[in-house]
N, C-alpha and C positions, 0 to 999 in steps of 0.2 A: 653519199656509197663510199666507203673503201675498201679495197683488197688487199689484203693482210698477209704477205709474205711470209711463209716462215724461216728463221734465221738460218743460214746455208752453215754458221759456226756452231750451232746447237746439235744440227742435225748429221752426227759423225759417229762412225764405227770406227773402236779401238779395238782391235783384235791381235792375234792369241792374247786372250788373259785366263791364265798365269802364260806370261811368255817365258820363252826362254833363248832365243836369239834374235828374233826380229819381232819389232810392234808395227801393223799396218794402222795407218792412218787414212781409213775410207770416206770419201767425200761423197753427196750424192748429188750436188755439180760441181761444174769443172775448176775447183777453186785449188788446185796445191800449187800453181805454179805464182799463185798470189797472197799465200798465205803464209805467216810463219810462227815456227814450231819452237820451242823450248821447252825441256824436261829438267827436272826438278825432284831431288829426294827429300825426304821427310821433311829434313830441316828448310826449306826454301833454298838450298842451293843449286844453280843452274847448273847443268851437267852440259860438256860437248864432245856430244854423240854426233857420228856420223848418220847422213841421211841421202835417201837416193828417192829423187822424182820417179815414180813408176811409171805415171800417166798421169792428165790432167784429175784425175778421181783418186789417187792412190799415193802416198809418200809412205815408205819403209823408215824405220828407227832401228839401228844398231843397237842391241841393249846386251848381247851377249858379254860383254867384259864387265858388265853391273855387278855388284854384290846383288845377295838374295835379298828383296825387301818390296815395299811398295815404292811408288815413284809416280810424279804425274807428269802431264803432256798438254803444256797447255799450248791452243791454238788461236792466233788473233790474226784478224784481217782488219787494216787500218783502214782500208777503204771503206768500209760500212760502220766502223768503230764498235767492231764489235767482239770480245774473245770468251772460249769456254776453256775446261780444263779436265781432263781426264784421268782419273787413278786405275794405275794397273800392279800386274803384281809382276817382280822376275824371280822365275824360281834356278 
């Protein structure tokens, strides 16, 4: 008998969407200190953006200076070998 725990990297909220100044990445469990975030444009180019750890459950990404369009935020946790990608629209 096994208990299957949900992957904490899959149960993430990325909001507001569409975004104008910031995108918040919200975790159900305290993950923000151990995950790695990266933001990419539609071509797959990695963007160097300012991030702020709000608390153990939330990270804010400053998107104010990005051009309008779609972007992807990837969240990875090497300790459990998990990665998820979320799409958001910058207005």
